[in-house]
C-alpha positions in Angstrom: -16.8 26.8 45.8 -17.2 23.5 44.1 -20.0 21.4 42.8 -19.6 17.6 42.4 -21.8 15.4 40.3 -24.4 18.2 40.1 -24.8 18.2 43.9 -23.9 21.1 46.0 -21.6 20.1 48.9 -24.1 21.6 51.4 -26.8 19.1 50.5 -27.6 16.8 53.5 -27.6 13.6 51.4 -25.9 14.0 48.0 -27.6 11.8 45.4 -24.5 11.7 43.1 -22.5 8.5 43.1 -20.0 8.3 45.9 -16.6 8.1 44.1 -13.8 7.9 46.6 -10.2 8.7 46.2 -7.0 8.9 48.3 -5.0 12.1 48.2 -1.9 13.3 50.0 -2.2 16.6 51.8 -0.2 18.6 54.3 -1.9 19.1 57.6 -0.3 20.5 60.8 3.2 20.3 59.3 3.0 16.7 58.1 2.1 14.9 54.9 -0.9 12.5 55.4 -3.1 10.4 53.1 -6.8 11.1 53.4 -9.9 9.8 51.7 -12.2 12.2 49.8 -15.1 11.7 47.5 -17.7 13.2 45.2 -20.5 15.3 46.6 -18.3 17.1 49.2 -16.4 20.4 49.1 -13.0 20.4 47.3 -12.5 16.7 46.9 -9.3 17.1 44.9 -7.2 19.0 47.4 -7.1 21.4 50.3 -8.8 24.5 48.9 -7.0 27.8 49.0 -9.2 29.4 51.6 -8.8 26.5 54.0 -5.0 26.6 53.4 -4.9 30.3 54.2 -6.8 29.8 57.4 -4.5 27.0 58.5 -1.4 29.1 57.6 -2.6 32.2 59.4 -4.0 30.5 62.6 -1.3 27.9 63.2 -1.0 28.6 66.9 -3.6 26.6 68.8 -4.1 26.0 72.6 -2.7 22.6 73.7 -6.1 21.5 75.0 -9.7 22.6 75.1 -12.9 22.0 73.1 -12.5 23.0 69.4 -15.0 23.1 66.5 -14.8 22.9 62.8 -18.1 24.3 61.3 -18.7 22.8 57.8 -16.0 20.2 58.1 -16.2 18.7 54.5 -13.8 15.7 54.4 -12.1 17.1 57.4 -8.9 19.2 56.7 -9.5 21.8 59.5 -10.7 19.3 62.1 -7.8 16.9 61.3 -5.3 19.7 61.4 -6.5 20.9 64.8 -6.5 17.3 66.2 -3.0 16.7 64.9 -1.7 20.0 66.3 -3.5 19.7 69.7 -3.8 16.0 70.6 -5.1 16.8 74.1 -8.0 18.8 72.7 -11.4 17.5 71.8 -12.3 18.5 68.2 -15.9 18.5 67.1 -16.4 18.3 63.3 -19.8 19.4 62.2 -21.4 19.3 58.7 -25.0 18.9 57.4 -23.6 16.7 54.6 -23.7 13.0 55.7 -21.0 12.0 53.2 -18.7 14.7 54.6 -19.2 13.4 58.1 -18.5 9.9 57.1 -15.3 10.9 55.3 -14.1 13.0 58.3 -14.7 10.1 60.6 -12.9 7.7 58.3 -10.0 10.1 58.0 -9.7 10.6 61.8 -9.6 6.8 62.2 -7.1 6.5 59.4 -4.8 9.0 61.2 -5.4 7.5 64.6 -7.1 10.6 65.9 -9.3 9.5 68.8 -9.9 13.2 69.8 -12.2 14.0 66.8 -16.0 13.8 67.4 -18.0 14.0 64.1 -21.6 15.1 64.4 -24.6 16.5 62.6 -25.3 20.1 63.7 -28.4 19.1 65.7 -26.5 16.4 67.6 -24.0 18.7 69.3 -24.9 19.1 73.0 -26.6 22.5 73.5 -24.6 23.2 76.6 -21.2 22.7 74.9 -19.0 25.8 74.7 -16.0 26.1 72.4 -12.5 27.5 73.0 -11.6 27.5 69.3 -13.8 27.6 66.2 -12.4 27.4 62.7 -14.6 27.6 59.6 -14.4 28.1 55.9 -18.2 28.8 55.9 -20.5 27.8 53.0 -20.9 31.3 51.5 -23.1 30.1 48.6 -25.9 29.0 50.9 -27.0 32.6 50.8 -26.8 35.5 53.2 -29.7 34.6 55.4 -28.7 30.9 55.8 -25.1 31.9 56.4 -26.0 34.4 59.1 -28.1 31.7 60.8 -25.2 29.3 60.8 -22.8 31.8 62.2 -25.2 33.0 64.9 -25.8 29.4 65.9 -22.1 28.6 66.5 -20.5 31.9 67.4 -22.9 32.4 70.3 -21.5 29.1 71.7 -17.9 30.4 72.1 -16.5 30.1 75.6 -15.9 33.4 77.3 -12.2 33.3 76.4 -12.9 31.5 73.1 -12.0 32.7 69.6 -13.4 32.0 66.2 -11.5 32.3 62.9 -13.3 32.4 59.6 -11.9 32.5 56.1 -13.9 34.2 53.3 -13.0 35.2 49.8 -13.0 39.0 49.3 -15.0 38.6 46.1 -17.6 36.6 47.9 -18.3 39.2 50.4 -15.6 39.2 53.2 -15.8 43.0 53.8 -19.6 42.9 54.2 -19.4 39.8 56.4 -16.9 41.6 58.7 -19.4 44.5 59.0 -22.2 42.1 59.9 -20.1 40.3 62.5 -19.2 43.6 64.1 -22.8 44.6 64.2 -23.8 41.2 65.8 -20.9 40.6 68.2 -18.8 43.8 68.4 -20.3 44.9 71.6 -19.2 41.7 73.4 -16.1 40.7 71.5 -13.3 42.2 69.4 -14.1 41.4 65.7 -11.3 42.1 63.2 -9.7 41.1 60.0 -6.4 39.5 61.1 -4.9 38.5 57.7 -5.5 38.5 54.0 -3.8 36.3 51.4 -4.5 35.0 47.9 -7.7 37.0 47.8 -9.0 35.6 51.1 -9.6 37.4 54.4 -9.3 35.8 57.8 -11.7 37.3 60.3 -11.3 36.7 64.0 -14.1 36.9 66.6 -12.1 37.3 69.8 -12.6 36.7 73.6 -15.3 38.5 75.5 -14.5 42.1 76.3 
């Protein structure tokens, strides 16, 4: 996990100077130019964990309501929107700078199906068919569990969530916790591991 300008990427309003840059990344099988900046997660490139998640969960429904929890500058949300143009993709982050970058990148790529929002601004009744997240492990276990409880309980009945977590940052213990929390209602399993990362899937209701 990265720090930029002395500010953690999960700060709501980073006080570091907002230094923007354009980078070329590969999302949903195509090379695209996106804008990133200081004070957000992995501004130089698509980080390895996010790349592993996109590689292992490439098959998405053609339509539905999708969610990227902790969107950063937007790689997961943008990839989902590119792959499934008929879906509505919500991109959520506490970091205002991250939200601004994701919105700018969606506009840059002509993606009218991306909705960027602060966590509290997502309608409470909304249910998600797909959730992707590279969650902010370094917020601490209590805060992380609160984040995951907030969003995973909003999966649609047939919805699925895929999370990527580094093994050395606690992927095995997180899998155990997720099974304790959701295993009675949904299949919770590790579906892939690559480059030191585990991809955990919380599946449809049993």
